TORMARGU-273497 format. One line per field, with one value per residue (C-alpha): residue in three letters; x, y, z. Coordinates in nm, 3 decimals, padded with zeros to 5 digits, always signed. Layout:
mimar: c(ALA | ...) $
east: c(X | ...) $
north: c(Y | ...) $
up: c(Z | ...) $
end
This chain:
mimar: c(MET | ASP | GLU | ARG | LYS | LEU | TYR | ALA | ALA | ARG | LEU | ALA | ALA | ALA | ARG | ALA | ARG | PRO | TYR | LEU | ALA | ALA | ALA | LEU | TYR | ALA | LEU | ARG | PRO | VAL | ALA | SER | GLU | ARG | VAL | PRO | THR | MET | ALA | VAL | ASP | ARG | HIS | TRP | ARG | CYS | TYR | VAL | SER | PRO | ALA | PHE | VAL | ALA | ALA | THR | PRO | VAL | GLU | GLU | LEU | ALA | GLY | VAL | TRP | VAL | HIS | GLU | VAL | SER | HIS | LEU | LEU | ARG | ASP | HIS | HIS | GLY | ARG | GLY | ASP | ARG | TYR | ALA | ALA | ARG | HIS | GLY | LEU | SER | GLY | ARG | GLY | GLU | ARG | LEU | ARG | MET | ASN | ILE | ALA | ALA | ASP | LEU | GLU | ILE | ASN | ASP | ASP | VAL | TYR | GLY | GLU | GLY | LEU | ALA | GLU | PRO | ALA | GLY | ALA | VAL | ARG | PRO | ARG | LEU | LEU | ARG | LEU | GLU | GLU | GLY | LEU | LEU | MET | GLU | GLU | TYR | LEU | GLY | ARG | PHE | THR | LEU | GLY | PRO | ALA | THR | GLN | ASP | PHE | VAL | TRP | LEU | ASP | CYS | GLY | SER | GLY | ALA | ASP | GLY | LEU | GLU | ARG | GLU | TRP | ASP | LEU | GLY | PRO | ASP | GLY | ALA | HIS | GLY | LEU | SER | ASP | GLU | GLU | ARG | ASP | ALA | VAL | ARG | PHE | ARG | VAL | ALA | ARG | GLY | ILE | GLU | GLY | HIS | PRO | GLY | GLU | VAL | PRO | GLN | GLY | TRP | ARG | ARG | TRP | ALA | GLU | GLU | ALA | PHE | HIS | PRO | PRO | GLN | PRO | TRP | ARG | ASP | LEU | LEU | GLY | ALA | ALA | VAL | ARG | ALA | ALA | ALA | SER | GLY | ALA | GLY | ALA | GLY | GLN | ASP | TYR | THR | TYR | GLY | ARG | PRO | ALA | ARG | ARG | SER | ALA | ALA | LEU | PRO | GLY | ILE | VAL | LEU | PRO | ALA | LEU | ARG | ARG | ARG | VAL | PRO | ARG | VAL | THR | VAL | VAL | ILE | ASP | THR | SER | GLY | SER | VAL | SER | ASP | ALA | GLU | LEU | GLY | SER | ALA | LEU | LEU | GLU | VAL | THR | ALA | ILE | GLY | ARG | SER | LEU | GLY | GLY | ARG | ARG | ASP | GLN | VAL | GLY | VAL | ILE | SER | CYS | ASP | ALA | ALA | ALA | GLY | VAL | VAL | GLN | ARG | LEU | CYS | GLY | ALA | GLU | GLY | ILE | PRO | LEU | ILE | GLY | GLY | GLY | GLY | THR | ASP | LEU | VAL | VAL | GLY | ILE | ASP | ARG | ALA | LEU | SER | ALA | GLN | PRO | ARG | PRO | ASP | VAL | LEU | VAL | MET | LEU | THR | ASP | GLY | GLN | THR | PRO | TRP | PRO | MET | ALA | SER | PRO | GLY | ARG | PRO | THR | VAL | ILE | GLY | LEU | PHE | PRO | ARG | ARG | ASP | ALA | TYR | LYS | TRP | PRO | PRO | PRO | SER | TRP | ALA | ARG | VAL | VAL | LYS | ILE | ASP | GLY | GLY) $
east: c(-00.732 | -01.086 | -01.062 | -01.431 | -01.397 | -01.078 | -01.233 | -01.554 | -01.338 | -01.169 | -01.509 | -01.612 | -01.290 | -01.355 | -01.709 | -01.585 | -01.297 | -01.404 | -01.116 | -00.874 | -01.056 | -00.806 | -00.521 | -00.711 | -00.789 | -00.434 | -00.295 | -00.216 | -00.294 | -00.046 | -00.126 | +00.166 | +00.186 | +00.508 | +00.344 | +00.184 | -00.120 | -00.105 | +00.203 | +00.302 | +00.616 | +00.720 | +00.592 | +00.231 | +00.193 | -00.010 | +00.101 | -00.187 | -00.189 | -00.477 | -00.505 | -00.535 | -00.813 | -01.002 | -00.977 | -01.054 | -01.402 | -01.467 | -01.506 | -01.154 | -01.007 | -01.143 | -00.943 | -00.628 | -00.668 | -00.676 | -00.388 | -00.157 | -00.231 | -00.172 | +00.192 | +00.243 | +00.060 | +00.263 | +00.591 | +00.695 | +00.947 | +01.123 | +01.103 | +01.238 | +01.536 | +01.610 | +01.577 | +01.808 | +02.071 | +02.051 | +02.087 | +02.320 | +02.067 | +02.074 | +01.935 | +01.593 | +01.541 | +01.557 | +01.331 | +01.079 | +01.092 | +01.020 | +00.724 | +00.585 | +00.637 | +00.469 | +00.171 | +00.151 | +00.129 | -00.149 | -00.370 | -00.535 | -00.665 | -00.749 | -00.995 | -01.337 | -01.601 | -01.702 | -01.377 | -01.334 | -01.011 | -00.849 | -00.712 | -00.347 | -00.348 | -00.056 | -00.184 | +00.012 | -00.162 | -00.018 | +00.331 | +00.214 | +00.272 | +00.061 | -00.146 | -00.114 | +00.264 | +00.463 | +00.668 | +00.995 | +00.868 | +00.761 | +01.100 | +01.260 | +01.024 | +01.055 | +01.299 | +01.248 | +01.198 | +00.932 | +00.672 | +00.702 | +00.725 | +00.368 | +00.454 | +00.746 | +00.513 | +00.444 | +00.543 | +00.371 | +00.641 | +00.907 | +00.643 | +00.625 | +00.995 | +01.205 | +01.372 | +01.315 | +01.159 | +01.224 | +00.877 | +00.919 | +00.892 | +01.126 | +01.117 | +01.099 | +00.832 | +00.475 | +00.187 | +00.401 | +00.331 | +00.579 | +00.701 | +00.461 | +00.164 | +00.245 | +00.270 | -00.062 | -00.234 | -00.104 | -00.223 | -00.569 | -00.601 | -00.487 | -00.749 | -01.011 | -00.916 | -00.947 | -01.299 | -01.404 | -01.262 | -01.524 | -01.505 | -01.130 | -00.914 | -00.654 | -00.366 | -00.492 | -00.563 | -00.205 | -00.078 | -00.281 | -00.150 | +00.207 | +00.134 | +00.068 | +00.332 | +00.581 | +00.915 | +01.137 | +01.343 | +01.121 | +01.284 | +01.164 | +00.819 | +00.808 | +00.915 | +00.660 | +00.383 | +00.466 | +00.482 | +00.149 | -00.013 | +00.136 | +00.001 | -00.348 | -00.662 | -00.655 | -00.294 | -00.087 | -00.382 | -00.495 | -00.701 | -00.548 | -00.692 | -00.374 | -00.540 | -00.921 | -01.114 | -01.248 | -01.601 | -01.571 | -01.668 | -02.016 | -02.059 | -02.010 | -01.890 | -01.773 | -01.412 | -01.367 | -01.030 | -00.860 | -00.698 | -00.320 | -00.069 | +00.204 | +00.462 | +00.261 | +00.337 | +00.435 | +00.447 | +00.639 | +00.545 | +00.832 | +00.761 | +01.019 | +00.878 | +01.100 | +01.020 | +01.190 | +01.566 | +01.832 | +01.914 | +01.551 | +01.543 | +01.853 | +01.684 | +01.377 | +01.590 | +01.731 | +01.378 | +01.283 | +01.572 | +01.463 | +01.110 | +01.251 | +01.432 | +01.112 | +00.953 | +01.214 | +01.449 | +01.189 | +01.289 | +01.094 | +00.778 | +00.864 | +00.779 | +00.888 | +00.715 | +00.867 | +00.597 | +00.578 | +00.280 | +00.307 | +00.382 | +00.655 | +00.640 | +00.655 | +01.011 | +01.104 | +01.353 | +01.691 | +01.924 | +01.827 | +02.120 | +01.985 | +01.646 | +01.633 | +01.418 | +01.281 | +01.085 | +01.137 | +00.802 | +00.484 | +00.327 | +00.017 | +00.051 | -00.305 | -00.168 | +00.101 | -00.160 | -00.366 | -00.059 | +00.020 | -00.334 | -00.347 | -00.030 | -00.047 | -00.018 | -00.182 | -00.004 | -00.129 | +00.022 | +00.096 | +00.376 | +00.408 | +00.733 | +00.658 | +00.685 | +00.304 | +00.254 | +00.016 | -00.357 | -00.487 | -00.770 | -01.100 | -01.155 | -00.921 | -00.748 | -00.873 | -00.523 | -00.344 | -00.148 | +00.150 | +00.263 | +00.616 | +00.627 | +00.948 | +00.968 | +00.836 | +00.792 | +00.484 | +00.145 | +00.034 | -00.201 | -00.362 | -00.357 | -00.272 | -00.587 | -00.743 | -00.740 | -00.358 | -00.105 | +00.126 | +00.488 | +00.679 | +01.035 | +01.258 | +01.565 | +01.770) $
north: c(-01.841 | -01.730 | -01.390 | -01.313 | -01.346 | -01.141 | -00.860 | -00.870 | -00.809 | -00.514 | -00.367 | -00.408 | -00.235 | +00.058 | +00.094 | +00.093 | +00.335 | +00.537 | +00.782 | +00.491 | +00.365 | +00.513 | +00.329 | +00.002 | -00.013 | +00.087 | -00.228 | -00.500 | -00.850 | -01.129 | -01.486 | -01.648 | -01.965 | -01.840 | -01.567 | -01.668 | -01.438 | -01.114 | -00.898 | -00.592 | -00.462 | -00.101 | -00.113 | -00.153 | -00.521 | -00.722 | -01.086 | -01.307 | -01.664 | -01.858 | -02.080 | -01.772 | -01.629 | -01.960 | -01.985 | -01.623 | -01.464 | -01.170 | -00.935 | -01.015 | -01.004 | -00.651 | -00.547 | -00.709 | -00.511 | -00.188 | -00.305 | -00.379 | -00.062 | +00.138 | +00.021 | +00.162 | +00.489 | +00.557 | +00.472 | +00.212 | +00.063 | +00.398 | +00.489 | +00.146 | +00.191 | +00.535 | +00.415 | +00.119 | +00.341 | +00.599 | +00.341 | +00.095 | -00.191 | -00.497 | -00.847 | -01.007 | -00.975 | -00.598 | -00.590 | -00.807 | -00.555 | -00.280 | -00.477 | -00.514 | -00.141 | -00.052 | -00.269 | -00.101 | +00.235 | +00.148 | -00.112 | +00.143 | +00.311 | -00.006 | -00.211 | -00.131 | +00.092 | -00.177 | -00.377 | -00.695 | -00.739 | -01.079 | -01.294 | -01.221 | -00.860 | -00.666 | -00.400 | -00.171 | -00.304 | -00.652 | -00.505 | -00.272 | +00.031 | +00.341 | +00.392 | +00.660 | +00.657 | +00.636 | +00.338 | +00.511 | +00.585 | +00.226 | +00.101 | +00.282 | +00.120 | -00.258 | -00.529 | -00.882 | -01.130 | -01.332 | -01.054 | -01.062 | -01.441 | -01.463 | -01.230 | -01.418 | -01.538 | -01.179 | -01.092 | -00.804 | -00.799 | -00.554 | -00.281 | -00.290 | -00.294 | -00.235 | -00.580 | -00.752 | -01.098 | -01.394 | -01.358 | -00.990 | -00.924 | -00.626 | -00.285 | -00.430 | -00.690 | -00.674 | -00.499 | -00.245 | +00.126 | +00.393 | +00.666 | +00.908 | +00.676 | +00.616 | +00.990 | +01.045 | +00.779 | +00.931 | +01.277 | +01.145 | +00.967 | +01.275 | +01.481 | +01.222 | +01.238 | +01.616 | +01.570 | +01.340 | +01.527 | +01.402 | +01.037 | +00.980 | +00.856 | +01.093 | +00.886 | +00.928 | +01.297 | +01.343 | +01.148 | +01.359 | +01.680 | +01.557 | +01.445 | +01.809 | +01.957 | +01.672 | +01.713 | +01.637 | +01.845 | +02.081 | +01.996 | +01.638 | +01.772 | +01.996 | +01.711 | +01.476 | +01.734 | +01.789 | +01.414 | +01.362 | +01.641 | +01.510 | +01.158 | +01.273 | +01.204 | +01.385 | +01.503 | +01.382 | +01.207 | +01.241 | +01.048 | +00.848 | +00.655 | +00.449 | +00.209 | +00.178 | +00.198 | -00.128 | +00.011 | +00.010 | -00.358 | -00.263 | -00.008 | -00.182 | +00.053 | +00.319 | +00.358 | +00.530 | +00.667 | +00.529 | +00.728 | +00.715 | +00.841 | +01.083 | +01.287 | +01.575 | +01.935 | +02.151 | +02.532 | +02.704 | +03.066 | +03.236 | +03.545 | +03.807 | +04.096 | +04.329 | +04.148 | +03.828 | +03.821 | +03.720 | +03.417 | +03.307 | +03.350 | +03.134 | +02.872 | +02.890 | +02.809 | +02.505 | +02.386 | +02.426 | +02.197 | +01.946 | +01.947 | +01.855 | +01.560 | +01.448 | +01.415 | +01.166 | +01.429 | +01.561 | +01.925 | +02.000 | +01.941 | +02.220 | +02.584 | +02.886 | +03.224 | +03.526 | +03.729 | +04.040 | +04.263 | +04.149 | +03.810 | +03.723 | +03.466 | +03.091 | +02.966 | +02.601 | +02.460 | +02.382 | +02.473 | +02.662 | +02.899 | +03.007 | +03.133 | +03.513 | +03.615 | +03.962 | +04.171 | +04.373 | +04.549 | +04.461 | +04.118 | +03.975 | +03.606 | +03.601 | +03.735 | +03.468 | +03.196 | +03.348 | +03.356 | +02.992 | +02.880 | +03.078 | +02.915 | +02.633 | +02.353 | +02.416 | +02.281 | +01.982 | +02.105 | +02.455 | +02.532 | +02.874 | +02.977 | +03.295 | +03.484 | +03.477 | +03.856 | +03.830 | +03.806 | +03.469 | +03.371 | +03.310 | +02.982 | +02.695 | +02.720 | +02.371 | +02.224 | +02.056 | +02.341 | +02.341 | +02.659 | +02.683 | +02.964 | +03.145 | +03.219 | +03.548 | +03.672 | +03.878 | +03.717 | +03.674 | +03.951 | +03.697 | +03.345 | +03.065 | +02.926 | +02.603 | +02.453 | +02.439 | +02.212 | +02.440 | +02.361 | +02.602 | +02.658 | +02.700 | +02.815 | +02.519) $
up: c(-00.833 | -00.759 | -00.927 | -00.884 | -00.508 | -00.505 | -00.710 | -00.506 | -00.199 | -00.370 | -00.453 | -00.089 | +00.017 | -00.219 | -00.084 | +00.274 | +00.201 | -00.106 | -00.065 | -00.134 | -00.444 | -00.692 | -00.519 | -00.479 | -00.849 | -00.943 | -00.775 | -01.029 | -00.891 | -00.971 | -00.867 | -00.681 | -00.475 | -00.312 | -00.102 | +00.229 | +00.195 | -00.006 | -00.059 | -00.261 | -00.429 | -00.479 | -00.840 | -00.721 | -00.799 | -00.549 | -00.526 | -00.416 | -00.285 | -00.450 | -00.139 | +00.084 | -00.132 | -00.122 | +00.258 | +00.351 | +00.369 | +00.138 | +00.436 | +00.558 | +00.207 | +00.172 | +00.478 | +00.340 | +00.017 | +00.217 | +00.437 | +00.143 | -00.052 | +00.267 | +00.270 | -00.079 | -00.027 | +00.286 | +00.109 | +00.366 | +00.122 | +00.070 | +00.437 | +00.530 | +00.298 | +00.441 | +00.802 | +00.735 | +00.573 | +00.853 | +01.132 | +00.959 | +00.962 | +00.738 | +00.721 | +00.704 | +01.080 | +01.067 | +00.762 | +00.950 | +01.231 | +00.977 | +00.842 | +01.194 | +01.263 | +00.933 | +01.027 | +01.367 | +01.190 | +00.947 | +01.116 | +01.344 | +01.029 | +00.833 | +01.033 | +01.170 | +01.008 | +00.760 | +00.735 | +00.938 | +01.133 | +01.066 | +01.346 | +01.414 | +01.291 | +01.441 | +01.681 | +01.918 | +02.227 | +02.163 | +02.214 | +02.493 | +02.272 | +02.224 | +01.914 | +01.649 | +01.599 | +01.276 | +01.162 | +01.255 | +01.605 | +01.661 | +01.542 | +01.834 | +02.085 | +02.034 | +01.929 | +01.802 | +02.083 | +02.267 | +02.231 | +01.850 | +01.814 | +01.685 | +01.394 | +01.236 | +00.958 | +00.855 | +00.499 | +00.322 | +00.054 | -00.055 | -00.074 | +00.306 | +00.401 | +00.086 | +00.077 | -00.259 | -00.254 | -00.483 | -00.633 | -00.727 | -01.100 | -01.073 | -01.242 | -01.594 | -01.523 | -01.644 | -01.466 | -01.276 | -01.248 | -01.356 | -01.121 | -01.288 | -01.246 | -00.879 | -00.814 | -00.987 | -00.776 | -00.451 | -00.548 | -00.643 | -00.309 | -00.118 | -00.303 | -00.215 | +00.151 | +00.145 | +00.011 | +00.303 | +00.607 | +00.854 | +00.747 | +00.736 | +01.028 | +01.168 | +01.028 | +00.673 | +00.720 | +00.840 | +00.539 | +00.295 | +00.449 | +00.409 | +00.053 | -00.035 | +00.196 | +00.253 | +00.432 | +00.133 | -00.110 | -00.302 | -00.635 | -00.592 | -00.512 | -00.816 | -01.041 | -00.887 | -00.926 | -01.293 | -01.358 | -01.184 | -01.386 | -01.710 | -01.646 | -01.549 | -01.749 | -02.082 | -02.059 | -02.351 | -02.515 | -02.874 | -03.128 | -03.410 | -03.704 | -03.716 | -03.472 | -03.487 | -03.164 | -03.018 | -03.042 | -03.422 | -03.422 | -03.302 | -03.584 | -03.923 | -04.193 | -03.946 | -03.841 | -03.506 | -03.393 | -03.083 | -02.804 | -02.791 | -02.539 | -02.643 | -02.457 | -02.304 | -02.396 | -02.098 | -02.101 | -01.822 | -01.742 | -01.555 | -01.347 | -01.456 | -01.257 | -01.058 | -00.732 | -00.853 | -00.795 | -01.047 | -00.831 | -00.843 | -01.221 | -01.246 | -01.029 | -01.253 | -01.558 | -01.380 | -01.307 | -01.673 | -01.765 | -01.499 | -01.639 | -01.979 | -01.819 | -01.644 | -01.988 | -02.099 | -02.239 | -02.486 | -02.463 | -02.779 | -02.573 | -02.326 | -02.398 | -02.192 | -02.157 | -01.979 | -01.809 | -01.591 | -01.673 | -02.034 | -02.183 | -02.427 | -02.704 | -02.638 | -02.681 | -02.722 | -02.475 | -02.632 | -02.350 | -02.037 | -02.078 | -02.419 | -02.294 | -02.252 | -01.955 | -02.029 | -01.782 | -01.467 | -01.434 | -01.249 | -01.237 | -01.404 | -01.482 | -01.615 | -01.943 | -01.939 | -01.898 | -02.181 | -02.405 | -02.326 | -02.405 | -02.730 | -02.864 | -03.117 | -03.034 | -02.698 | -02.387 | -02.192 | -01.863 | -01.729 | -01.481 | -01.314 | -01.142 | -00.945 | -00.618 | -00.600 | -00.610 | -00.903 | -00.966 | -01.083 | -01.317 | -01.138 | -01.323 | -01.399 | -01.738 | -01.816 | -01.797 | -01.504 | -01.345 | -01.108 | -00.931 | -00.793 | -00.535 | -00.445 | -00.068 | +00.064 | +00.422 | +00.343 | +00.295 | -00.062 | -00.176 | -00.410 | -00.257 | -00.501 | -00.665 | -00.541 | -00.891 | -00.902 | -00.733 | -00.530 | -00.441 | -00.218 | -00.339 | -00.035 | -00.223 | -00.100) $
end
């Protein structure tokens, strides 16, 4: 396979859509003669036909890169599975229809503005449908038949419709991304889209908004936010002389340490002020236990601090039911953050569980921070800081 051409196309795609660069470079290419063009699986592998690369201009390949990564960012495989279960659908025909509907959703945002549209790209006008709809909406507006006959060749892989292909390497195969890595990529892309509001199509702006406030159970959101923070740059990283750095070869006589990954340390600061109910405190303890599970069961890496206007000591997580939550006064989580950062060893990630009626530090604590907000009718006197990832806990 002509890898130089393939990677040149990816670079062109990143230049044309800089807000998608993190996702484009997270895709792991896998050469395969069994795919018709390019296809993705839910583990962020991109299967590439060498013949397709050889026959396709770089400008069109760049658009295909963006097209395929769009399926993964918009979770078309998960949405396809949920739609099929909800409507009792099965079979390759229905999955082809999902692939077509997914293409209808994304192609309006893929081509143009520096990316060439290939011949045969699926567009709503070809099926006499309106633009700007979601995959699920398109699925209710067309069926397979003469109008879709030209699209029977379409196969963007299991990452586009959820149906595994014979070429998929599966969850244990090489080059796949973990759940944590996929969450981190999505959050980075959403941040990038927020930073280019005037340059991003409406479909991507809508996606980014839902990435930060998606319509799914808040416990899933909180777990995803913690995993994304824990897998971010610098979190859970340390130097070790057990494996010399690759740069040591260029410095004879000097041994440089290499970076290694470890399970990140997470400190959870729980708001125990009088405005937080007993039920909410019980919910907070459940979330602490869930955070321990999200770290692979390493409860020893999770610390808990009770905080109202004063902060308690950092306690290691053994069992949620064994953590005393002391407080009942006013609220100042700034002291809780200070206590967390003064502890040894220092945490890699901070999690705040609070009703939000607290002042916040002016500057970021220098650690990825997730704030879980208990619901309140009144507006927050101190809005959550921009440097933290905020998840609203709906009590459900």
